[in-house]
VEXDREN-2710 file (C-alpha; in Angstrom, 1 decimal):
% VEXDREN-2710
k/r/px/py/pz
1/LEU/11.2/-6.0/0.5
2/GLY/12.8/-5.7/-2.6
3/VAL/15.3/-2.8/-4.4
4/ILE/13.2/-0.5/-7.1
5/GLU/15.6/1.4/-9.3
6/LEU/14.3/5.0/-9.6
7/GLN/16.3/5.7/-12.6
8/ASN/15.4/5.3/-16.2
9/SER/19.3/5.1/-18.0
10/MET/22.6/6.6/-16.3
11/ALA/21.7/10.2/-18.4
12/ASP/18.7/10.2/-16.0
13/LEU/20.3/9.9/-12.5
14/SER/18.1/10.4/-9.5
15/PHE/18.4/11.2/-6.2
16/ALA/15.5/9.9/-3.9
17/ASN/14.5/12.1/-1.1
18/ASP/11.5/11.2/0.9
19/LEU/8.1/9.4/0.3
20/ALA/4.5/9.1/1.4
21/LYS/1.9/6.7/0.8
22/ASP/-1.9/7.1/-0.4
23/GLU/-5.3/5.6/0.6
24/ILE/-4.9/2.9/-2.1
25/GLY/-1.3/1.7/-1.3
26/ASN/0.6/3.9/-3.7
27/THR/4.2/5.5/-2.5
28/TYR/4.8/8.9/-3.8
29/VAL/9.1/9.2/-4.1
30/THR/10.5/12.8/-4.7
31/ASP/13.0/12.8/-7.0
32/THR/15.7/15.7/-5.6
33/LEU/18.2/16.4/-8.7
34/GLY/15.2/14.5/-11.3
35/GLY/12.5/17.4/-10.7
36/LYS/9.8/14.8/-10.6
37/ILE/7.9/12.7/-8.3
38/TRP/7.8/8.7/-9.3
39/ILE/5.0/6.6/-8.6
40/VAL/5.1/3.2/-6.9
41/THR/2.3/0.9/-7.3
42/PRO/1.4/-1.9/-4.8
43/SER/2.9/-4.4/-7.0
44/ASN/6.3/-2.5/-7.2
45/LYS/6.3/-1.1/-10.6
46/ALA/7.9/2.4/-10.7
47/SER/7.6/5.2/-13.1
48/VAL/7.5/9.0/-13.4
49/PHE/4.4/10.4/-11.8
50/VAL/4.7/14.1/-13.0
51/SER/7.4/16.4/-13.1
52/ASP/7.7/19.8/-13.3
53/SER/10.4/22.7/-14.7
54/ARG/10.4/24.7/-11.8
55/TRP/11.9/21.6/-9.9
56/SER/14.7/21.1/-12.0
57/GLN/16.8/24.2/-10.9
58/GLY/18.9/21.9/-9.0
59/PHE/19.0/20.3/-5.6
60/GLU/14.9/20.7/-5.2
61/LEU/11.9/18.6/-4.3
62/ASN/12.5/17.0/-1.1
63/GLY/9.3/16.7/1.9
64/ILE/6.6/15.5/0.7
65/ASP/3.0/14.6/2.2
66/ILE/-0.2/13.7/0.8
67/ARG/-3.9/15.2/1.9
68/ASN/-7.4/14.4/0.7
69/ASN/-5.9/13.5/-3.0
70/THR/-3.1/16.1/-3.2
71/ILE/0.6/15.5/-3.1
72/PHE/1.9/18.5/-1.3
73/VAL/5.9/18.8/-1.8
74/GLY/8.3/21.2/-0.2
75/THR/12.3/22.5/-2.8
76/TYR/15.2/22.6/-0.9
77/THR/16.8/25.4/-3.2
78/SER/13.7/27.8/-3.9
79/ASN/12.1/27.2/-0.5
80/ARG/9.0/26.8/-2.3
81/LEU/5.2/24.5/-1.9
82/PHE/3.8/22.9/-4.8
83/LYS/0.3/21.0/-4.7
84/VAL/-0.1/17.8/-7.3
85/ASP/-4.3/17.1/-7.7
86/ILE/-3.5/13.0/-7.8
87/ALA/-6.1/12.5/-10.2
88/THR/-5.5/15.4/-13.3
89/LYS/-1.8/15.5/-12.4
90/ILE/-2.1/19.8/-12.3
91/VAL/0.6/21.1/-10.2
92/SER/0.1/24.5/-8.6
93/GLU/2.6/26.4/-6.3
94/ILE/1.0/27.4/-2.9
95/MET/1.6/31.3/-2.5
96/ILE/2.7/32.0/0.6
97/VAL/0.9/35.3/2.1
98/GLY/2.5/37.3/4.4
99/ALA/6.1/35.4/4.5
100/ASN/8.9/34.2/3.0
101/LEU/9.8/30.7/3.5
102/THR/13.8/30.5/4.3
103/GLY/16.2/28.2/4.7
104/ALA/16.5/25.1/2.7
105/LEU/12.8/23.3/3.1
106/ASP/13.1/19.7/4.3
107/GLY/10.1/17.6/6.1
108/ILE/6.5/18.6/5.5
109/ALA/3.4/16.6/7.4
110/PHE/0.4/18.2/8.2
111/ASP/-0.9/17.8/11.8
112/ASP/-4.3/16.4/13.1
113/GLU/-6.5/20.6/12.4
114/GLY/-4.8/20.3/8.9
115/ASN/-2.0/23.0/9.0
116/LEU/1.2/22.0/7.4
117/VAL/4.4/21.3/9.3
118/VAL/7.3/22.7/6.9
119/THR/10.8/22.0/8.7
120/SER/14.1/24.5/7.3
121/ASN/17.2/23.8/8.1
122/ALA/17.7/27.3/9.0
123/ILE/14.5/27.9/11.0
124/GLY/13.4/24.5/12.3
125/ALA/9.7/24.2/11.5
126/TYR/7.2/26.5/9.9
127/LEU/3.6/26.4/11.2
128/LEU/0.6/27.2/8.1
129/ALA/-2.7/27.2/7.6
130/SER/-4.8/27.6/4.6
131/THR/-8.7/28.4/4.1
132/ASP/-8.9/28.0/0.0
133/SER/-8.0/24.4/-0.5
134/TRP/-4.0/25.1/-0.5
135/ASN/-4.2/27.7/-3.0
136/THR/-2.6/29.9/-0.7
137/ALA/-1.2/29.4/2.6
138/GLN/-0.8/31.7/6.1
139/LEU/2.0/31.3/8.4
140/ILE/0.6/30.8/11.7
141/GLY/3.7/29.4/14.3
142/ILE/7.7/29.4/14.0
143/PHE/9.0/26.9/15.8
144/ASN/13.4/27.8/16.2
145/PRO/14.9/25.3/18.4
146/ASN/18.3/27.2/18.3
147/LEU/18.6/30.6/16.6
148/ASP/22.1/30.1/15.8
149/LYS/22.4/26.6/14.4
150/ILE/22.0/25.1/11.0
151/TYR/20.4/22.4/10.7
152/THR/21.5/19.9/7.8
153/SER/18.7/17.7/7.8
154/ILE/15.2/17.6/9.6
155/ALA/12.7/15.3/9.8
156/ILE/9.4/15.2/11.0
157/ALA/6.9/13.3/12.8
158/PHE/3.0/13.2/14.9
159/GLU/2.7/11.2/18.5
160/ASN/-0.7/11.4/19.6
161/GLY/-1.1/14.7/17.7
162/GLN/2.2/15.9/19.0
163/PRO/4.8/17.1/16.3
164/TRP/8.2/16.0/16.8
165/LEU/11.6/17.3/15.2
166/LEU/14.6/15.2/14.4
167/VAL/17.0/17.7/13.8
168/ASN/21.1/17.2/12.4
169/SER/23.7/19.2/11.9
170/TYR/26.9/17.7/10.4
171/ALA/28.7/21.2/11.0
172/ASP/28.4/20.5/14.8
173/PRO/28.1/17.1/15.4
174/SER/27.8/17.3/19.2
175/GLN/24.0/18.8/18.3
176/ALA/23.4/16.0/16.1
177/SER/20.3/13.2/16.3
178/ILE/18.5/15.7/18.7
179/ILE/14.5/15.3/19.0
180/LEU/12.7/18.2/19.9
181/PRO/8.7/18.3/20.6
182/ILE/7.3/21.0/19.5
END
């Protein structure tokens, strides 16, 4: 293991937030403050993979996952989902049909059926499906572990196809680090 600096200069501050690996060993890292996705090659060379002005409006890029040579990212402040074609680096916003995602999007991950689980600090998790290669997505489920809590951090993992949420609330330390199946 080693330390890899994800910053070009002091004027170009970065905040590494989440990461995902592709099938050839590259690691992609969301930069919440810098509005970019970094790539770290298997030989530990780091560079900016792609940036987009829609990710530079403050505290934005957060969760990331990769499926079918496409990077999927969620934004924290504007609550939007994007996809990035790895081969072309073309960034496209995923339009959510019939619903608005709210509450500071956090971790994202695909389930075994190809649905996208998107965690939200105010809601818990959204379950999204797409029939058009993720140009649009439809809300097919919501998991809310506790309607009266605001979560400050949510992560997602899968075990035997079962999604689990790790939720934390800095506002209520007694509710910190709860792991819930969804």
